[in-house]
PABA-718106 format. One line per 5 residues: number of its first residue (from 0); their letters; for each residue x, y, z of C-alpha. Coordinates in steps of 0.001 Angstrom, whole numbers, padded with zeros to 6 digits. Example, Ala and Ser with C-alpha at 12.3 -4.5 7.8 and 13.67 -1.06 7.14 Angstrom:
REM PABA-718106
0 = AS = 012300 -004500 007800; 013670 -001060 007140
This chain:
REM PABA-718106
0 = MFTPA = -003204 -051457 -019066; -000773 -051289 -021980; -000105 -054300 -024154; 003537 -055478 -024242; 003897 -054340 -027807
5 = CIAAS = 002669 -050796 -027398; 005175 -047940 -027634; 005084 -044153 -027280; 001959 -042517 -028709; 000239 -045815 -029499
10 = CVAES = 000404 -046663 -025776; -001188 -043306 -025041; -003943 -044035 -027488; -004565 -047274 -025638; -004616 -045456 -022279
15 = LGGGG = -007146 -042990 -023634; -009590 -045803 -024281; -008476 -046827 -027723; -008217 -043329 -029129; -006172 -043312 -032296
20 = PGATY = -006246 -041852 -035735; -010014 -041651 -035597; -010201 -039922 -032228; -010837 -036192 -032191; -009787 -033602 -029621
25 = TNTAF = -010665 -029950 -029170; -008490 -027247 -027686; -006021 -029896 -026532; -002236 -030028 -026477; -000229 -033174 -025785
30 = VATWG = 003161 -033102 -024058; 005695 -035945 -023948; 009405 -036463 -023532; 009573 -037724 -027116; 007677 -034677 -028396
35 = NDSTG = 009039 -031807 -030448; 008154 -028156 -029870; 008784 -027361 -033536; 006514 -030056 -034952; 003950 -030363 -032157
40 = ELNDL = 000326 -029891 -033204; -002799 -029170 -031251; -005394 -031942 -030985; -002984 -034628 -032239; -001699 -037137 -029691
45 = FLPFA = 000840 -038435 -032211; 002450 -034988 -032512; 003052 -033933 -028913; 005045 -030945 -027738; 008175 -031466 -025704
50 = SMTAA = 007526 -028697 -023168; 004627 -027329 -021200; 005588 -023846 -022305; 005189 -024599 -026002; 001880 -026359 -025369
55 = LVALY = 000423 -023438 -023439; 001612 -020874 -025974; 000051 -022900 -028803; -003262 -023144 -026966; -003278 -019422 -026290
60 = GQTSG = -002532 -018558 -029903; -005083 -020834 -031533; -007996 -021411 -029196; -010436 -019785 -026849; -012593 -021181 -024084
65 = PTTVI = -011671 -024251 -022026; -008298 -025783 -022879; -006571 -029041 -021953; -002986 -030223 -021676; -002548 -034009 -021661
70 = LESDI = 000741 -035368 -020351; 001695 -038477 -022292; 004713 -039134 -020080; 006550 -037899 -017031; 007954 -034497 -018070
75 = SSDTD = 009992 -033756 -014961; 012902 -032781 -017207; 010915 -029832 -018557; 012961 -026927 -017206; 010673 -023950 -017678
80 = PGVDD = 006936 -024629 -017687; 006097 -020949 -017494; 004620 -018412 -019908; 003941 -014705 -019913; 001163 -013187 -017861
85 = ATIGS = -001213 -012568 -020757; -000999 -016166 -021933; -001569 -017948 -018647; -004141 -015372 -017545; -006212 -015944 -020678
90 = LLSGG = -006004 -019730 -020399; -007003 -019732 -016743; -009852 -017346 -017470; -011245 -019811 -019994; -010510 -022794 -017744
95 = LTITS = -007282 -024803 -018032; -007099 -028562 -017382; -003863 -030526 -016984; -004396 -034262 -017059; -002400 -037455 -017439
100 = TNGTN = -002729 -040489 -019649; -000307 -042817 -017927; -000859 -043028 -014198; 000380 -040101 -012179; 002882 -037877 -013938
105 = WLYNT = 005073 -035330 -012181; 005699 -031813 -013352; 008619 -030933 -011119; 009073 -027349 -012120; 007137 -024243 -011222
110 = LNLGS = 003839 -023662 -012945; 003554 -019896 -012747; -000056 -018736 -012826; 000744 -015078 -013452; -000825 -012070 -011781
115 = TGGGS = -004279 -011813 -013373; -006142 -014021 -010931; -009714 -015193 -010934; -009395 -018178 -013307; -009701 -021922 -012859
120 = LTLDN = -007192 -024784 -013005; -008213 -028437 -013057; -005635 -031105 -012212; -006590 -034655 -013158; -004247 -037405 -012000
125 = VNLQE = -001165 -035161 -011997; 001245 -034036 -009331; 002815 -030605 -009524; 005937 -029768 -007605; 005144 -026058 -007376
130 = VQMEP = 002248 -023817 -008335; 003116 -020171 -007948; 001142 -016960 -008353; 003140 -013848 -009124; 003602 -011996 -005806
135 = SVNSG = 000446 -010032 -005170; 000292 -006250 -005270; -003387 -006233 -004368; -004751 -003793 -001807; -007500 -006198 -000720
140 = HFNAV = -008554 -009837 -000821; -008718 -011289 -004319; -009115 -014903 -005418; -006039 -016082 -007292; -007475 -019209 -008852
145 = TITGT = -009914 -022036 -008243; -008046 -025346 -008324; -010073 -028536 -008722; -008247 -031826 -008267; -008904 -035436 -009125
150 = SAQIE = -006252 -037640 -007500; -003896 -034667 -007712; -001155 -033253 -005527; 000633 -029928 -005204; 003858 -029935 -003223
155 = YLGLS = 004034 -026149 -002813; 001419 -023457 -003467; 002778 -019897 -003456; 000250 -017132 -002812; 002278 -014541 -000907
160 = ASTSD = 002205 -010812 -001401; 005046 -008872 -002909; 007834 -007985 -000511; 008543 -004760 -002386; 008048 -001504 -000537
165 = PGDGS = 004445 -000367 -001033; 005532 003243 -000585; 006832 005300 002318; 005230 008552 003335; 006690 011752 001936
170 = PGTDN = 008755 013897 004317; 007145 016989 005753; 008040 020415 004383; 011235 021606 006026; 011239 025194 007310
175 = SSANV = 014624 025149 009029; 015925 028012 006878; 012786 030132 007274; 012872 033355 009287; 009301 034594 009677
180 = FGNPG = 008413 038003 011113; 005006 039222 012182; 004095 042820 011404; 003921 045204 014361; 000621 046632 015494
185 = SNGDD = -000223 050236 014691; -000027 052864 017410; -003237 054236 018835; -004422 057714 017916; -003797 060592 020339
190 = IDVSF = -006662 062810 021457; -006858 066502 022399; -008983 066861 025554; -009699 070444 024652; -012021 069094 021998
195 = DPFGT = -012709 065669 023563; -013046 066173 027296; -012969 062962 029385; -012199 060985 026240; -009873 058027 025809
200 = AGNGG = -007070 057826 023294; -006996 055050 020731; -005744 051582 021591; -002627 050182 019943; -003137 047405 017390
205 = DGDSA = -002095 043831 018110; 001097 042538 016515; 000726 039861 013856; 001593 036309 014759; 004477 034506 013060
210 = DASAG = 004544 030805 012249; 007661 028979 011058; 006335 025492 011817; 007216 022614 009546; 004955 020239 007626
215 = DGGGG = 003849 016815 008835; 005227 013666 007264; 002942 011711 004961; 001475 008336 005876; 003015 005108 004590
220 = SGGYY = 001058 002927 002176; -000561 -000270 003391; 001149 -003583 002736; -000008 -005777 -000124; -002528 -008547 000538
225 = AWDVT = -001686 -012147 -000218; -003785 -014003 -002788; -006822 -015974 -001668; -007472 -019385 -003250; -010313 -021887 -003627
230 = LLGSL = -009457 -025615 -003524; -011943 -028263 -004612; -012139 -031982 -005248; -009650 -034733 -004473; -006561 -032609 -003971
235 = AVYNI = -003639 -032728 -001541; -001594 -029570 -000939; 001431 -030050 001274; 002732 -026545 001796; 000996 -023190 001305
240 = SGTGG = 002751 -019850 001645; 000315 -016945 001728; 001898 -014158 003726; 000925 -010502 003540; 003351 -007706 002745
245 = NGGNG = 004722 -005198 005213; 003392 -001656 005371; 005365 001388 004284; 007047 003703 006754; 005685 007083 007721
250 = GSGGN = 007521 010142 006455; 009587 012224 008852; 008247 015556 010009; 010011 018671 008779; 012208 020866 010976
255 = AGQAT = 010903 024243 012031; 012579 027611 011482; 012590 030886 013405; 009451 032879 014188; 009330 036412 015559
260 = GGNGG = 005964 037832 016516; 005165 041449 015804; 005181 043888 018717; 001936 045427 019834; 001341 049068 018997
265 = NGGNA = 001524 051666 021736; -001650 053185 023096; -002449 056739 022086; -001860 059614 024491; -004425 062072 025877
270 = TDPEG = -003067 065587 025326; -004090 069071 026406; -002069 071498 024324; -004567 074323 024931; -004323 073952 028731
275 = SGNDG = -008055 073326 029118; -007535 071323 032286; -009877 068585 031038; -009209 064974 031909; -008434 062287 029328
280 = NGGNG = -007368 058621 029428; -004432 057055 027627; -005146 054237 025191; -004219 050611 025900; -001192 049054 024280
285 = GNGGS = -001768 046270 021739; -000861 042652 022456; 002298 041163 020997; 001966 038604 018215; 002520 034931 018984
290 = ATANG = 005548 033049 017686; 005165 029392 016700; 007948 027151 015414; 006819 023568 015942; 008441 020614 014257
295 = GNGGS = 006217 018595 011926; 004671 015378 013193; 005935 012103 011788; 003602 010308 009390; 001743 007176 010414
300 = PGSGG = 003050 003922 008952; 001013 001773 006635; -000664 -001271 008124; 000471 -004742 007112; -001356 -006606 004360
305 = DGSNI = -003551 -009582 005225; -002490 -013169 004729; -004318 -015515 002356; -007761 -016875 002987; -008055 -020511 001885
310 = YAQSS = -011485 -021811 000890; -011336 -025605 000736; -013803 -028440 000380; -013691 -031141 003046; -012288 -033550 000459
315 = VQLFY = -009114 -031440 000151; -006095 -032384 002258; -003997 -029550 003657; -000820 -030274 005614; 001021 -027024 006362
320 = WNLAG = 000310 -023374 005736; 001733 -020000 006664; -000841 -017235 006270; 000751 -014558 008447; -000219 -010944 007940
325 = GMTGS = 002454 -008389 007128; 004016 -006163 009738; 003151 -002516 010087; 005799 -000054 008990; 007644 002349 011266
330 = GGNGG = 006219 005723 012195; 008036 008793 010961; 010211 010786 013332; 008955 014139 014486; 010789 017192 013213
335 = NGGFN = 012824 019493 015437; 011256 022568 016944; 012704 025920 015893; 013262 029256 017617; 010491 031565 018759
340 = YPGWG = 010485 035193 019777; 007036 036428 020746; 006144 040041 020224; 006137 042443 023118; 002986 044199 024222
345 = GNGGS = 002687 047879 023394; 002946 050531 026095; -000161 052129 027484; -000748 055746 026497; -000308 058664 028928
350 = PAGGG = -003332 060501 030389; -004240 064188 030562; -005280 065886 033779; -006713 063377 036209; -007241 060673 033541
355 = GWGSS = -005836 057150 033768; -002900 055547 032062; -003611 053019 029390; -002777 049370 030127; 000257 047809 028503
360 = GNQGG = -000418 044984 026039; 000423 041350 026804; 003395 039513 025381; 002468 037119 022605; 002242 033370 023140
365 = FSASQ = 004980 031038 021958; 005580 027396 021084; 008544 025527 019604; 007914 021853 020330; 009338 018837 018572
370 = GNYGS = 006911 016976 016333; 005337 013741 017507; 006434 010323 016331; 004010 008903 013786; 001188 006980 015430
375 = MSGNG = 001366 003239 014916; -000897 001228 012627; -001813 -002434 012930; -000243 -005563 011527; -002080 -007387 008790
380 = NYGSV = -004597 -010056 009744; -003545 -013679 009781; -005331 -015506 006993; -007838 -018263 007631; -008781 -021668 006284
385 = FWI = -012503 -021876 005587; -013930 -025319 004986; -016752 -025113 002485
């Protein structure tokens, strides 16, 4: 308890157990409303900084390993206790402690913990209005920070994933202006039954197929995962937001063009120019080429990202949390089917004498269907609270 005569830093010295000019501190910054960011010095309780920002920047620039910020007064008027990602990431990696000398002090503003993740924050007899990770762009579960409390409170803990679009699927190749022709089959060779009695003329070749189908849409990217967190000690957290990001949309399928299959070649004829009277069979006609002009299938959407997993000791008090997974994106639309003209079968060749006619070839197959809508993916998993 302070004596009636104590003021400012001398009161703090008293609250620290009599620490004064002879006390020594390591990797420590003091912050107080009567401090001065220009004259503040590390490890000197009589030369505090005025802002959390200046204290953290000074610690980052001069020290390594575990660091401590001691609040000598309520600093709720500090308007911007935030620093760049490299600074806070380095301090958390080495272990950052924020403690109080004078009962419970409030830091009303947001303490932004950056986007590095994996560090540790110790809160000793302090209450923070808001602790916020940068919105996650992680593609899996990753621990944001381990927070250990001693008589500490956090009003709001932000762990949610980024709401930015993780990436839609690319559209399928569009073939709507394409006009694809299959080559016709070659005609079969004729025969002379004077030299090839009872022979059969050559068959016509099949026409080439033609394909003016479009490309499929690409799949959407999965939504970002919210940060996980580990909470230890005597700590109360009143509101946690750890929602996953939504998945990207599937790309639309391309539109098909026009396909014309090649005609089958005609069968060769059996001839008897010498009048031998021998029999000969005509060749079969070739089959027509198929014509395909299908629209591209829509791409599948990305699945939603998972919500936060909270790992908390039984001594931690949690009051409200929203750990919803992100929603899946929309599937891409299928592309339009085009026009198809299958090739005709070739005619069968004529016989000689009592020989048989060749069979005509079959018409080619055809397809011009619309592409399918992109198949759906799942929503992200709702996060869980694990008591450890």
